[in-house]
C-alpha positions as CSV (number, residue, x, y, z in Angstrom):
1,M,-18.2,3.6,-19.3
2,E,-20.4,0.5,-19.1
3,R,-17.3,-1.7,-18.5
4,L,-16.3,0.5,-15.6
5,L,-19.7,0.3,-14.1
6,A,-19.7,-3.5,-14.4
7,D,-16.4,-3.6,-12.4
8,P,-17.2,-4.3,-8.7
9,E,-13.9,-2.7,-7.7
10,F,-14.8,0.5,-9.4
11,R,-18.3,0.6,-8.0
12,A,-17.0,-0.1,-4.4
13,A,-14.2,2.5,-4.5
14,K,-14.5,5.9,-3.0
15,Q,-14.7,8.9,-5.4
16,G,-11.0,9.6,-5.6
17,A,-10.1,6.0,-6.2
18,R,-12.9,5.7,-8.8
19,Q,-11.4,8.6,-10.8
20,R,-7.9,6.9,-10.7
21,I,-9.4,3.5,-11.8
22,A,-11.4,5.2,-14.6
23,K,-8.4,7.2,-15.9
24,L,-6.3,4.0,-16.1
25,A,-9.1,2.3,-18.0
26,V,-9.3,4.9,-20.7
27,P,-7.0,3.9,-23.7
28,E,-4.2,6.3,-24.5
29,E,-5.4,6.9,-28.0
30,V,-8.6,8.6,-26.7
31,S,-8.4,12.3,-26.5
32,R,-7.8,13.9,-23.1
33,W,-11.2,15.6,-23.1
34,A,-13.1,12.5,-24.2
35,G,-11.3,10.5,-21.4
36,W,-12.2,13.2,-18.9
37,E,-15.8,13.1,-20.0
38,V,-16.0,9.3,-19.7
39,T,-14.3,9.4,-16.3
40,S,-16.6,12.1,-15.0
41,Q,-19.8,10.3,-16.3
42,A,-18.8,6.9,-15.0
43,C,-17.9,8.3,-11.5
44,E,-21.1,10.3,-11.4
45,R,-23.2,7.2,-12.3
46,A,-21.4,5.0,-9.8
47,E,-22.0,7.6,-7.1
48,H,-25.7,7.7,-8.0
49,L,-26.0,3.9,-8.0
50,A,-24.2,3.7,-4.6
51,A,-26.6,6.3,-3.2
52,R,-29.6,4.4,-4.4
53,A,-28.3,1.1,-3.0
54,D,-27.3,2.6,0.4
55,G,-28.5,0.2,3.0
56,F,-29.7,-2.4,0.5
57,A,-28.4,-5.9,1.1
58,P,-29.8,-8.4,-1.4
59,P,-30.1,-12.1,-0.6
60,A,-27.0,-14.1,-1.4
61,G,-28.6,-15.7,-4.5
62,V,-29.6,-12.4,-5.9
63,R,-26.2,-10.8,-5.2
64,D,-24.4,-13.8,-6.8
65,E,-26.6,-13.6,-9.9
66,L,-26.0,-9.8,-10.3
67,Y,-22.2,-10.4,-9.9
68,A,-22.4,-13.2,-12.6
69,Q,-24.3,-10.9,-15.0
70,A,-21.8,-8.1,-14.4
71,Q,-18.9,-10.5,-15.2
72,R,-20.7,-11.6,-18.5
73,V,-21.0,-7.9,-19.5
74,T,-17.4,-7.3,-18.7
75,R,-16.3,-10.3,-20.9
76,N,-18.6,-9.3,-23.8
77,P,-18.8,-5.4,-23.9
78,Q,-20.9,-5.5,-27.2
79,R,-23.8,-7.1,-25.2
80,T,-26.1,-4.4,-24.0
81,S,-28.6,-6.5,-22.0
82,L,-27.7,-8.0,-18.6
83,L,-30.2,-10.9,-19.1
């Protein structure tokens, strides 16, 4: 779920597209119910984050740093801290 939330495409997508992206990201060996739970939770958290950020436009330097941190998390999923 954290990898999905670190993906800017997933976060920027509308609800239906988020569900499709999440379903494609869940490995086939994961049970259908577990995959549904991960998809549901990731979409819910992304929607919550989008609602909190509505209208927020950070300065370019802050936005670039947040993007760089998200990319580091995506490359190293064992890392739990963004800093």
